[in-house]
C-alpha positions as CSV (number, residue, x, y, z in Angstrom):
1,X,-31.3,-20.2,-142.2
2,X,-29.8,-16.7,-142.8
3,X,-28.1,-15.9,-146.2
4,X,-24.8,-15.3,-144.3
5,X,-24.9,-18.8,-142.7
6,X,-25.7,-20.4,-146.0
7,X,-22.7,-18.6,-147.6
8,X,-20.4,-19.8,-144.8
9,X,-21.5,-23.5,-145.2
10,X,-21.2,-23.3,-149.0
11,X,-17.6,-22.0,-148.6
12,X,-16.8,-24.9,-146.3
13,X,-18.0,-27.5,-148.7
14,X,-15.3,-29.2,-150.8
15,X,-14.8,-28.1,-154.4
16,X,-16.2,-31.0,-156.5
17,X,-15.5,-29.3,-159.8
18,X,-13.8,-31.7,-162.2
19,X,-10.3,-31.0,-163.3
20,X,-11.1,-31.5,-167.0
21,X,-13.8,-28.8,-166.7
22,X,-11.0,-26.4,-165.7
23,X,-9.0,-27.5,-168.7
24,X,-11.9,-26.8,-171.0
25,X,-12.2,-23.2,-169.6
26,X,-8.5,-22.5,-169.9
27,X,-7.3,-20.3,-172.8
28,X,-5.9,-22.2,-175.7
29,X,-2.4,-21.6,-177.0
30,X,-2.1,-19.0,-179.7
31,X,-0.4,-19.9,-183.0
32,X,2.6,-17.8,-181.9
33,X,2.9,-19.6,-178.6
34,X,2.5,-23.0,-180.2
35,X,5.2,-22.2,-182.8
36,X,7.6,-21.0,-180.1
37,X,7.0,-24.1,-178.1
38,X,7.8,-26.5,-181.0
39,X,10.8,-24.3,-181.9
40,X,12.2,-24.7,-178.4
41,X,11.5,-28.4,-178.4
42,X,13.3,-28.8,-181.8
43,X,16.3,-27.0,-180.4
44,X,16.3,-29.2,-177.3
45,X,15.6,-32.4,-179.3
46,X,19.2,-33.6,-179.5
47,X,19.6,-33.2,-175.7
48,X,16.2,-35.0,-175.2
49,X,17.3,-37.9,-177.5
50,X,20.7,-38.1,-175.8
51,X,19.1,-38.2,-172.3
52,X,16.6,-40.9,-173.3
53,X,19.2,-43.2,-174.9
54,X,22.3,-42.5,-172.9
55,X,20.9,-41.7,-169.5
56,X,17.3,-42.9,-168.9
57,X,17.5,-46.2,-170.8
58,X,20.8,-47.3,-169.1
59,X,19.3,-46.5,-165.7
60,X,16.1,-48.4,-166.3
61,X,18.1,-51.3,-167.9
62,X,20.4,-51.5,-164.9
63,X,17.4,-51.5,-162.6
64,X,16.1,-54.5,-164.4
65,X,19.5,-56.2,-164.5
66,X,19.8,-55.8,-160.7
67,X,17.0,-58.3,-160.3
68,X,18.6,-60.9,-162.6
69,X,21.6,-63.1,-162.7
70,X,23.3,-61.7,-165.7
71,X,26.7,-62.6,-167.1
72,X,27.7,-61.0,-170.3
73,X,28.0,-64.3,-172.2
74,X,25.0,-65.9,-170.7
75,X,21.2,-65.3,-170.9
76,X,19.6,-63.3,-168.1
77,X,17.8,-65.2,-165.4
78,X,15.2,-63.4,-163.1
79,X,16.2,-64.0,-159.5
80,X,14.2,-61.2,-157.8
81,X,15.9,-59.7,-154.7
82,X,18.6,-62.3,-154.5
83,X,21.4,-59.8,-155.5
84,X,20.3,-57.3,-152.9
85,X,20.2,-60.1,-150.2
86,X,23.6,-61.2,-151.3
87,X,25.0,-57.7,-150.4
88,X,24.4,-58.3,-146.7
89,X,26.4,-61.5,-146.8
90,X,29.3,-60.0,-148.9
91,X,32.2,-58.9,-146.6
92,X,33.8,-56.9,-149.5
93,X,30.7,-54.9,-149.8
94,X,31.0,-53.7,-146.1
95,X,34.8,-53.2,-146.5
96,X,34.2,-51.0,-149.6
97,X,31.4,-49.1,-147.9
98,X,33.6,-48.5,-144.8
99,X,36.5,-47.3,-146.8
100,X,34.3,-45.0,-148.8
101,X,32.6,-43.6,-145.7
102,X,36.1,-42.8,-144.3
103,X,36.9,-40.8,-147.4
104,X,33.6,-39.0,-147.3
105,X,33.7,-38.1,-143.6
106,X,37.4,-37.2,-143.4
107,X,38.1,-36.2,-146.9
108,X,35.2,-33.9,-147.6
109,X,35.4,-32.3,-144.1
110,X,39.1,-31.6,-144.4
111,X,38.8,-30.4,-148.0
112,X,36.1,-27.9,-147.0
113,X,38.1,-26.6,-144.1
114,X,41.4,-26.3,-146.1
115,X,39.6,-24.8,-149.1
116,X,38.0,-22.1,-147.0
117,X,41.2,-21.4,-145.1
118,X,43.3,-20.9,-148.2
119,X,40.5,-18.9,-149.9
120,X,40.5,-16.5,-146.9
121,X,44.3,-16.0,-147.2
122,X,44.2,-15.6,-150.9
123,X,41.5,-12.9,-150.4
124,X,44.0,-10.6,-148.6
125,X,45.3,-7.7,-150.6
126,X,49.0,-8.5,-150.9
127,X,51.5,-7.9,-153.7
128,X,51.4,-10.7,-156.2
129,X,48.0,-11.8,-155.2
130,X,47.0,-13.0,-158.7
131,X,50.2,-15.1,-158.9
132,X,49.5,-16.9,-155.7
133,X,45.9,-17.6,-156.9
134,X,47.3,-19.1,-160.1
135,X,49.8,-21.3,-158.2
136,X,47.0,-22.7,-156.0
137,X,44.7,-23.3,-159.0
138,X,47.2,-25.0,-161.4
139,X,47.2,-28.5,-159.7
140,X,43.4,-28.8,-160.2
141,X,43.8,-28.8,-164.0
142,X,46.3,-31.6,-164.0
143,X,44.7,-34.9,-165.2
144,X,43.8,-37.3,-162.4
145,X,46.0,-40.1,-163.8
146,X,49.0,-37.9,-164.2
147,X,48.6,-36.4,-160.7
148,X,48.2,-39.8,-159.2
149,X,51.4,-41.1,-160.9
150,X,53.2,-37.9,-159.7
151,X,52.2,-38.6,-156.1
152,X,53.2,-42.2,-156.3
153,X,56.7,-40.8,-157.1
154,X,56.4,-38.2,-154.3
155,X,55.4,-40.8,-151.7
156,X,57.9,-43.5,-152.8
157,X,59.4,-44.9,-149.6
158,X,62.9,-45.1,-151.1
159,X,63.3,-42.2,-153.6
160,X,60.2,-40.0,-152.9
161,X,60.8,-36.3,-152.3
162,X,58.5,-36.3,-149.3
163,X,60.4,-39.1,-147.6
164,X,63.7,-37.3,-148.3
165,X,62.3,-34.1,-146.7
166,X,61.1,-36.0,-143.7
167,X,64.5,-37.7,-143.4
168,X,66.2,-34.3,-143.3
169,X,64.4,-33.5,-140.0
170,X,65.0,-37.0,-138.6
171,X,61.6,-38.5,-139.3
172,X,61.3,-41.9,-141.0
173,X,58.3,-41.7,-143.3
174,X,55.7,-44.5,-143.5
175,X,55.5,-47.0,-146.4
176,X,52.5,-45.4,-148.1
177,X,52.2,-48.3,-150.6
178,X,52.3,-51.3,-148.3
179,X,50.9,-50.0,-145.0
180,X,47.1,-50.1,-145.0
181,X,47.0,-47.5,-142.3
182,X,48.7,-44.8,-144.5
183,X,47.2,-45.8,-147.9
184,X,44.0,-43.7,-147.6
185,X,45.8,-40.7,-146.0
186,X,48.2,-40.7,-149.0
187,X,45.2,-40.5,-151.3
188,X,43.8,-37.7,-149.2
189,X,47.0,-35.8,-149.6
190,X,46.6,-36.1,-153.4
191,X,43.0,-34.8,-153.1
192,X,44.1,-31.8,-151.0
193,X,46.8,-31.0,-153.5
194,X,44.3,-30.6,-156.3
195,X,41.5,-28.7,-154.5
196,X,42.2,-25.5,-156.5
197,X,38.6,-25.4,-157.9
198,X,37.1,-25.5,-154.4
199,X,39.4,-22.7,-153.3
200,X,38.4,-20.5,-156.3
201,X,34.7,-21.1,-155.6
202,X,35.1,-20.1,-152.0
203,X,37.2,-17.1,-153.1
204,X,34.4,-15.9,-155.4
205,X,31.9,-16.2,-152.5
206,X,34.2,-14.2,-150.2
207,X,34.4,-11.4,-152.7
208,X,30.6,-11.2,-152.7
209,X,30.3,-10.6,-148.9
210,X,28.9,-7.1,-148.6
211,X,31.6,-4.7,-147.4
212,X,28.9,-2.8,-145.5
213,X,28.3,-5.7,-143.1
214,X,32.1,-6.1,-142.4
215,X,32.5,-2.4,-141.9
216,X,29.5,-2.2,-139.6
217,X,30.9,-5.1,-137.5
218,X,34.3,-3.4,-137.4
219,X,32.7,-0.1,-136.1
220,X,30.9,-2.1,-133.4
221,X,34.3,-3.3,-132.2
222,X,34.3,-6.8,-133.7
223,X,37.8,-8.3,-134.2
224,X,38.9,-10.0,-137.4
225,X,38.1,-13.4,-136.1
226,X,34.7,-12.2,-134.9
227,X,33.9,-10.7,-138.3
228,X,35.0,-14.0,-139.9
229,X,32.8,-16.1,-137.6
230,X,29.7,-14.0,-137.4
231,X,29.7,-12.3,-140.9
232,X,31.8,-14.1,-143.4
233,X,31.1,-17.7,-142.6
234,X,27.3,-17.2,-142.6
235,X,27.4,-15.2,-145.8
236,X,29.3,-18.0,-147.6
237,X,27.2,-20.8,-146.1
238,X,25.2,-21.4,-149.4
239,X,28.6,-22.1,-151.1
240,X,29.5,-24.4,-148.2
241,X,26.3,-26.4,-148.7
242,X,26.9,-26.6,-152.5
243,X,30.5,-27.8,-151.9
244,X,29.4,-30.3,-149.2
245,X,26.8,-31.9,-151.5
246,X,29.1,-32.0,-154.5
247,X,31.9,-33.3,-152.4
248,X,29.9,-36.1,-150.9
249,X,28.6,-37.2,-154.3
250,X,32.0,-37.1,-155.8
251,X,33.7,-39.0,-153.0
252,X,31.1,-41.7,-153.0
253,X,32.1,-42.3,-156.6
254,X,35.8,-42.1,-155.9
255,X,37.6,-44.4,-158.4
256,X,40.3,-43.1,-160.7
257,X,43.1,-42.3,-158.2
258,X,42.4,-45.5,-156.2
259,X,42.5,-47.6,-159.3
260,X,45.8,-46.1,-160.6
261,X,47.3,-46.2,-157.1
262,X,46.6,-49.9,-156.7
263,X,48.0,-50.9,-160.1
264,X,50.9,-48.5,-160.5
265,X,52.2,-48.7,-156.9
266,X,51.7,-52.3,-156.0
267,X,50.9,-54.0,-159.3
268,X,48.5,-56.4,-157.4
269,X,44.7,-56.7,-157.2
270,X,42.4,-53.7,-156.7
271,X,42.2,-52.4,-153.2
272,X,45.8,-53.1,-152.2
273,X,47.3,-53.0,-149.7
274,X,45.0,-55.4,-147.7
275,X,41.8,-53.9,-149.3
276,X,42.5,-50.5,-147.6
277,X,41.8,-48.8,-151.0
278,X,38.9,-51.0,-152.0
279,X,36.4,-48.2,-152.4
280,X,32.8,-48.7,-153.4
281,X,33.2,-47.7,-157.1
282,X,36.4,-49.8,-157.3
283,X,34.6,-52.8,-156.0
284,X,31.7,-52.1,-158.4
285,X,34.1,-51.9,-161.3
286,X,35.7,-55.2,-160.2
287,X,32.4,-57.0,-160.1
288,X,31.0,-55.6,-163.3
289,X,34.0,-55.5,-165.6
290,X,36.5,-58.0,-164.2
291,X,34.1,-60.7,-162.9
292,X,31.5,-59.8,-165.6
293,X,28.7,-60.3,-163.0
294,X,26.6,-57.4,-164.4
295,X,23.5,-58.3,-162.4
296,X,25.2,-58.0,-159.0
297,X,27.1,-54.9,-160.2
298,X,23.8,-53.3,-161.1
299,X,22.5,-54.0,-157.6
300,X,25.6,-52.4,-156.2
301,X,25.1,-49.3,-158.4
302,X,21.5,-48.9,-157.3
303,X,22.5,-49.2,-153.6
304,X,25.1,-46.5,-154.2
305,X,22.4,-44.3,-155.9
306,X,20.1,-44.7,-152.9
307,X,22.9,-43.9,-150.4
308,X,23.9,-40.7,-152.4
309,X,20.2,-39.7,-152.7
310,X,19.6,-40.2,-149.0
311,X,22.7,-38.1,-148.0
312,X,21.7,-35.4,-150.4
313,X,18.1,-35.2,-149.1
314,X,19.4,-35.1,-145.5
315,X,21.8,-32.3,-146.3
316,X,19.1,-30.3,-147.9
317,X,16.6,-31.0,-145.2
318,X,18.8,-29.8,-142.3
319,X,20.7,-27.1,-144.2
320,X,18.1,-24.6,-143.2
321,X,19.5,-24.6,-139.7
322,X,22.9,-23.3,-140.7
323,X,22.5,-21.9,-144.3
324,X,21.7,-18.2,-144.7
325,X,20.6,-16.5,-148.0
């Protein structure tokens, strides 16, 4: 056998060297490196302790509770997957999931489109540009409870300003509080009113689009719409991906506005009218803190976590087809 052939065969043989032998040959930390490491850990120790006790422990505890029958005044009883099996026989679970999916699909899509559209107009060089930007951003800093109460007054079927404006043009507005068909669109209007942060994020992305690309497209004869479609939108696609993921995560946890809307407008049970505003987080709250069925509520929480994680992974997986960096 020639030396060249022996060398080729030896190169094809798997490396059987043990990993601990590699560790022994690695260079040890110097005193300075070791001191810097422990200094950094000491500075981060408060965050580490907070994460362990206020994030990691509650997550692991809720995972254990999801396999138990646990009421707050009774001892825990291990029941295995019974809580998860019960989900598929719970009609309110599917109602809450359906309502939440509607808000995710319609709400997030419309929010992205409107945010980008307003950001494009606010990017125009017009007199008073900064004033218009402040006007669009101000609603986003209003507390959620206050803005929801404000919209309950705006959408009031008897004295609401929106109903009065619709009446001026001969349109009889819907009963936003009692008609299940219009309850979710009313909450969407509230969300669109407070999307100033999304507009500002898109606006910052539009200002980072290289002028050279826009000018080159203009010299090639591209119209404004063509420059928007083939230059601007691809250049802000990473921001669109970020806003899409954050919007989906936030909308799956949609709670405060729906809770205030149900109690302040109708004064009845959560999800009124006719469970049209019974969203997933609202139902989870009802099970955990009103019915005190913490085991079943924990199972609901983990199913929500799995759904959000799956949607995030899918978005990241297929984002390479339409996201440009």
